[in-house]
Each structure stands twice: as structure tokens, then as C-alpha cells.
RODO-2510 file (C-alpha; in nm, 4 decimals, decimal comma):
residues 224
     n   res          X          Y          Z
     1     m    11,5372    10,6010    24,0241
     2     a    11,6911    10,6694    23,6660
     3     q    11,5498    10,9772    23,4440
     4     p    11,3984    10,9746    23,1231
     5     f    11,4524    11,1506    22,8231
     6     d    11,2747    11,4784    22,8150
     7     e    10,9636    11,4618    22,5854
     8     a    11,1577    11,5918    22,2562
     9     e    11,4116    11,3289    22,2791
    10     r    11,1527    11,0586    22,3466
    11     a    10,9680    11,2021    22,0401
    12     a    11,3293    11,1810    21,8356
    13     v    11,4049    10,8356    21,9366
    14     y    11,0474    10,6925    21,8649
    15     r    11,0096    10,8991    21,5242
    16     a    11,3682    10,7216    21,3861
    17     i    11,1483    10,4199    21,4867
    18     y    10,8640    10,4675    21,3150
    19     e    10,9736    10,6678    20,9708
    20     r    11,2719    10,4162    20,9237
    21     r    11,2164    10,2377    20,6045
    22     d    11,4247     9,9622    20,3940
    23     m    11,5026    10,1758    20,1129
    24     r    11,5532    10,0945    19,7604
    25     h    11,5065    10,3956    19,6035
    26     f    11,8393    10,6166    19,6001
    27     v    11,9707    10,9707    19,4739
    28     p    12,3273    10,9356    19,3671
    29     g    12,5734    11,1330    19,5522
    30     p    12,8336    11,0958    19,7942
    31     v    12,8096    11,0283    20,2136
    32     d    12,9091    11,2978    20,4098
    33     p    13,2843    11,1165    20,5685
    34     a    13,1819    11,2140    20,9173
    35     t    12,8258    11,1318    20,8999
    36     l    12,9468    10,7681    20,7524
    37     r    13,1757    10,7754    21,0566
    38     r    12,8855    10,8580    21,3042
    39     l    12,6858    10,5902    21,1406
    40     l    12,9373    10,3057    21,2107
    41     d    13,0230    10,4082    21,5292
    42     a    12,6525    10,3674    21,6159
    43     a    12,6626    10,0438    21,4935
    44     h    12,9815     9,9774    21,6850
    45     h    12,7937    10,0874    22,0642
    46     a    12,5097     9,7884    21,9744
    47     p    12,4403     9,5893    22,2258
    48     s    12,6199     9,1863    22,1693
    49     v    12,5645     8,8660    22,4019
    50     g    12,8959     8,8073    22,6260
    51     f    12,9898     9,1476    22,4607
    52     m    13,1704     8,9807    22,2086
    53     q    13,1122     9,2247    21,8818
    54     p    13,0515     9,0437    21,6458
    55     w    13,0530     9,2208    21,3802
    56     r    13,2446     9,3253    21,0717
    57     i    13,1720     9,5973    20,8284
    58     v    13,3640     9,5859    20,4949
    59     r    13,3173     9,9177    20,3040
    60     i    13,2886     9,9144    19,8663
    61     t    13,4559    10,1831    19,7593
    62     d    13,5982     9,9741    19,4640
    63     a    13,3678    10,0027    19,1129
    64     t    13,4455     9,6927    18,9435
    65     l    13,4119     9,5057    19,3827
    66     r    13,0400     9,6989    19,3475
    67     t    12,9522     9,5775    18,9895
    68     q    13,0568     9,2119    19,1135
    69     l    12,8475     9,2432    19,4211
    70     h    12,5353     9,3571    19,2506
    71     a    12,6232     9,0966    18,9633
    72     a    12,5838     8,8428    19,2618
    73     v    12,2767     8,9578    19,3953
    74     e    12,0975     8,9781    19,0325
    75     r    12,1849     8,6068    19,0098
    76     e    11,9740     8,5391    19,3393
    77     r    11,7116     8,7587    19,2433
    78     l    11,6241     8,4987    18,9933
    79     a    11,6635     8,1949    19,1690
    80     t    11,4512     8,3888    19,4522
    81     a    11,1599     8,4154    19,1751
    82     d    11,1720     8,0645    19,0501
    83     a    11,1582     7,9241    19,3995
    84     l    10,8662     8,1206    19,4795
    85     g    10,6789     8,0075    19,2412
    86     k    10,3246     8,1608    19,1358
    87     r    10,4476     8,4553    19,3163
    88     h    10,7064     8,4715    19,0395
    89     d    10,5914     8,7801    18,8477
    90     e    10,4536     8,9603    19,1474
    91     f    10,8139     8,9398    19,3024
    92     m    10,9918     9,0310    18,9374
    93     k    10,7846     9,3652    18,9823
    94     l    10,9789     9,4426    19,3203
    95     k    11,2872     9,6684    19,3506
    96     v    11,4876     9,4673    19,6021
    97     e    11,8546     9,6954    19,5943
    98     g    11,9512    10,0311    19,5224
    99     m    12,3139     9,8712    19,5047
   100     r    12,4297    10,0569    19,1651
   101     e    12,2568    10,4230    19,2389
   102     c    12,3858    10,4480    19,6717
   103     g    12,6388    10,6926    19,8033
   104     e    12,7967    10,4369    20,0446
   105     l    12,7723    10,0090    20,0224
   106     l    12,8382     9,8400    20,3018
   107     v    12,8941     9,4463    20,3624
   108     v    12,8335     9,3482    20,7179
   109     a    12,9575     8,9797    20,8260
   110     l    13,0017     8,7980    21,1077
   111     m    13,3459     8,7261    21,2402
   112     d    13,5239     8,4386    21,2343
   113     r    13,6930     8,2235    21,5018
   114     r    13,3811     8,3087    21,6692
   115     e    13,3681     7,9702    21,8500
   116     p    13,5504     8,0080    22,1372
   117     h    13,2773     8,2467    22,2484
   118     i    13,0529     8,0532    22,4416
   119     f    12,8952     8,3278    22,6903
   120     g    12,5169     8,3426    22,6267
   121     r    12,5736     8,0850    22,2861
   122     r    12,6109     7,7811    22,4360
   123     t    12,2813     7,6541    22,3859
   124     l    12,1812     7,9686    22,1718
   125     p    12,5286     7,9967    21,9210
   126     e    12,2863     8,1988    21,6788
   127     m    12,3323     8,4994    21,9388
   128     d    12,5968     8,6423    21,7439
   129     l    12,4339     8,6640    21,4543
   130     a    12,1484     8,8523    21,6660
   131     s    12,3918     9,0549    21,7847
   132     v    12,4565     9,1564    21,4439
   133     a    12,1243     9,2555    21,3092
   134     c    12,1454     9,4906    21,6436
   135     a    12,4255     9,7122    21,4970
   136     i    12,2563     9,6895    21,1893
   137     q    11,9541     9,8575    21,3459
   138     n    12,1370    10,1394    21,5362
   139     m    12,2701    10,2112    21,1800
   140     w    11,9716    10,2260    21,0225
   141     l    11,7870    10,4456    21,2972
   142     a    12,0557    10,7161    21,3291
   143     a    12,1257    10,6657    20,9575
   144     r    11,7045    10,7995    20,9501
   145     a    11,7490    11,0714    21,1899
   146     e    12,0720    11,2018    20,9938
   147     g    11,8353    11,1654    20,6914
   148     l    11,9823    10,9157    20,5106
   149     g    11,8290    10,5925    20,3566
   150     m    11,9612    10,2577    20,4284
   151     g    11,8427     9,9077    20,2409
   152     w    11,8898     9,5839    20,3579
   153     v    12,0246     9,3549    20,0795
   154     s    11,9928     8,9662    20,1908
   155     i    11,9571     8,8216    19,8503
   156     f    12,2835     8,6741    19,7203
   157     d    12,5177     8,3783    19,7545
   158     v    12,7058     8,3273    20,0659
   159     d    13,0198     8,1365    19,9568
   160     e    12,9973     8,3826    19,6456
   161     v    13,0464     8,6990    19,8342
   162     r    13,2652     8,5450    20,1094
   163     e    13,4936     8,4682    19,8089
   164     l    13,4771     8,8301    19,6487
   165     l    13,5923     9,0081    19,9910
   166     a    13,8502     8,7679    20,0140
   167     m    13,6406     8,6600    20,3868
   168     p    13,8768     8,4205    20,5895
   169     a    13,6782     8,0796    20,6737
   170     g    13,4426     8,1131    20,9208
   171     a    13,3505     8,4513    20,8750
   172     k    13,0000     8,4816    20,7022
   173     p    12,8514     8,7786    20,4918
   174     v    12,4385     8,8407    20,6147
   175     a    12,3951     9,1850    20,4855
   176     i    12,4936     9,4306    20,1847
   177     l    12,3792     9,7689    20,2793
   178     c    12,2854    10,0235    20,0567
   179     l    12,3452    10,3724    20,2196
   180     g    12,2773    10,7285    20,0619
   181     h    12,0507    11,0467    19,9992
   182     v    11,6968    10,9582    19,8947
   183     a    11,4348    11,1986    19,7784
   184     g    11,1746    11,0864    20,0379
   185     f    11,0717    10,8185    20,2772
   186     y    10,8296    10,5651    20,2408
   187     p    10,5263    10,6654    20,3930
   188     q    10,4775    10,2990    20,4616
   189     p    10,7313     9,9694    20,4685
   190     m    10,7572     9,9443    20,0956
   191     l    10,6613     9,5784    20,0850
   192     e    10,3416     9,6792    20,2372
   193     m    10,2927     9,9772    19,9192
   194     e    10,3450     9,6829    19,6971
   195     r    10,0859     9,4635    19,9351
   196     w    10,3600     9,1898    19,9272
   197     a    10,2902     9,1290    20,3186
   198     e    10,1030     9,3689    20,5395
   199     r    10,2103     9,4548    20,9176
   200     r    10,0447     9,2339    21,1834
   201     a     9,8794     9,3811    21,4879
   202     l    10,0843     9,3796    21,7541
   203     g     9,8161     9,1210    21,9580
   204     e     9,9190     8,8804    21,7670
   205     c    10,2917     8,9119    21,7961
   206     v    10,2893     8,9310    22,1892
   207     y    10,1698     8,6794    22,4445
   208     e    10,1333     8,6566    22,7966
   209     n    10,2638     8,3190    23,0204
   210     r    10,2169     8,0818    22,7601
   211     w    10,1964     8,0201    22,3202
   212     p     9,8340     8,0568    22,2578
   213     q     9,6786     7,7709    22,1084
   214     g     9,4111     7,7057    21,8232
   215     g     9,6339     7,7333    21,5257
   216     a     9,6414     8,1338    21,4819
   217     e     9,9387     8,1050    21,2468
   218     e     9,8053     7,8921    21,0507
   219     d     9,4977     8,0736    20,9393
   220     r     9,7147     8,3674    20,7991
   221     p     9,7868     8,3454    20,4193
   222     s    10,0909     8,2487    20,3310
   223     t    10,3616     8,5230    20,1624
   224     a    10,5827     8,2312    19,9905
***
């Protein structure tokens, strides 16, 4: 039977999971190249359906391109606020990105020419996206262990970012990652601290054998 990590090692894994935060506030300064390499390698060792490894990561080092990406996010931020209706003003008070302050800006995308990959995707083609999410989570947890903050920005027009990065047809950006030094990690998820939403109880998300009946989902207030 396989042996578990020792107690200290297990505690470190769980600490990274529970203290990981979607960071928006950064302290300017470069990320050590060796550390960045370790984080990228952690992402590249994520599980993937059919071992297709669909993640592609673009490191943004051009200041003009960083400014253009920030402008794209800002345009979508305003559009998102309008789409939220009565929560418009509440949303506009939130800090949703740290793209100008973070030490590293990375764009994570789905690779092009994914269609030939059938293993695990024949009935669930979106499993390529799930695999990319696993790569991002690997990097996120490793960043927390390294004392670096990371934030996932998903507020952008896909075609605009695709064009800015000269992505081939079929490739799709799914995340702009802000990575860098932080003064400290939020004690709770930022959106929970801002009373935007709250974490569900574990029992609301774990079922046994069948989906529960009785409309529990409909009883919760909407966050949209």
C-alpha cells in the first residue's frame, strides 16, 4: 500500500489549498526567473484528459501589449457592470485585476487543433478546458507555497485577446494570470470579504447516490 506524506508534508499541502487566494493587490517588483520556471513546470505537470496537455502559456513581457490587454479587460469590466443590472454600482467598487502592478503577466490558452484528441472528449469535449484549469490550479498552489500571489482574470473579449496575441484559429485564451509579490494574503476570499458572495457549506455541494430533491438550489439568493 502506498505510503502517505509525513504529517508536516501533508500540513503544507493543505495549507497551500486553504490559504490560496485570488489576488488583486500586488507589490511591484520582478519575479525571480528560477521561481517562475518552477511555477510554469508545476502547471505543465497537471493532469490532462487523454494526456493531451492542451495548455499553452504566453508570457507577456512587452509593456505596450500589457497596456493593450489591460484596456481590453477594462472595456469588458464596464460591459459586465452594465449586464449586472442592480448590482452595477456594487461591482464597480470591486478591484477585479492587478494587471498593471503584478511582476508577471501570463495568458493561458487552449491549444489549437484540439479536435483530433478524442480520448476522454468524445462525449465531453470541454474536458480540454478542465485540463487547463488543473494546470492553473497547480501554478496557483505552487505560487502560494513560494509566497507569491496570483489572480485569475477572465473578464475580456476572447477574440480581442486572441488577435492581440496572434493566436491561430482554434486556440482560445481562457485566463489572464497576474503573478507577483504581495504585502499579504487576504484572510478570506476577496469576494467573500466584500460580501459579494459566501462560501457554500460542504454539505450543499456533496451528494450521495442521487441528486437531492426539493429545489435547494432555488432557495439560495442569486449573485447575478
